[in-house]
C-alpha positions as CSV (number, residue, x, y, z in Angstrom):
1,M,127.9,71.3,204.8
2,N,127.7,68.1,202.7
3,F,126.4,67.8,199.2
4,R,122.9,66.6,200.2
5,Q,122.5,69.7,202.4
6,K,123.6,71.9,199.5
7,V,121.0,70.4,197.3
8,A,118.3,70.9,199.9
9,V,119.3,74.5,200.2
10,A,119.1,75.0,196.5
11,I,115.6,73.4,196.4
12,L,114.6,75.6,199.3
13,D,115.8,78.7,197.5
14,I,113.8,77.8,194.4
15,A,110.7,77.2,196.6
16,V,111.0,80.6,198.3
17,I,111.3,82.3,194.9
18,A,108.3,80.5,193.6
19,E,106.3,81.5,196.7
20,L,107.4,85.1,196.1
21,C,106.1,85.0,192.5
22,V,102.8,83.4,193.6
23,S,102.3,86.1,196.3
24,M,102.9,88.8,193.8
25,Y,100.4,87.2,191.5
26,F,97.8,87.2,194.3
27,A,98.6,90.8,195.3
28,A,98.3,92.0,191.8
29,H,94.6,91.1,191.8
30,D,93.8,93.7,194.4
31,P,95.9,96.9,193.7
32,D,94.2,98.8,196.5
33,N,95.4,96.4,199.1
34,L,98.7,95.3,197.5
35,T,100.9,95.3,200.6
36,P,98.5,93.6,203.0
37,V,97.6,90.9,200.5
38,F,101.2,90.3,199.6
39,L,102.4,90.1,203.2
40,K,99.5,87.8,204.2
41,S,100.0,85.4,201.4
42,F,103.8,85.4,201.4
43,L,104.3,85.1,205.1
44,T,101.7,82.2,205.3
45,M,103.7,80.3,202.7
46,V,107.3,81.2,203.6
47,I,107.3,80.5,207.3
48,P,106.3,76.8,207.1
49,T,108.7,76.4,204.2
50,L,111.7,77.8,206.2
51,L,110.8,75.8,209.3
52,L,110.5,72.6,207.2
53,G,113.7,73.5,205.4
54,R,115.6,74.0,208.6
55,V,114.5,70.6,209.9
56,V,115.4,68.8,206.6
57,I,118.8,70.4,206.4
58,K,119.6,69.5,210.0
59,R,118.6,65.9,209.4
60,L,120.6,65.6,206.2
61,G,123.7,66.6,208.2
62,S,126.2,64.0,208.9
63,K,127.4,63.2,212.5
64,E,131.1,63.4,211.5
65,P,132.6,66.7,210.3
66,D,133.6,67.1,206.7
67,S,137.2,66.2,206.0
68,Q,138.8,69.1,204.3
69,T,142.4,69.1,203.2
70,F,144.3,72.3,202.9
71,D,147.5,72.2,200.9
């Protein structure tokens, strides 16, 4: 995994954490239906994010393997 891919993964992690917080915010407004509201909002946000992240990380990959030297 090259440096650009690592940066993309870090950005993806931050996006998923932000989506989690937003979903909890939405769910807190309806305490009687907390779980369904949370799952509906979280899954509708996280699935496209993860699919897009997978495509971006794959595109950022280089064709040649990383050269690692082991001493």
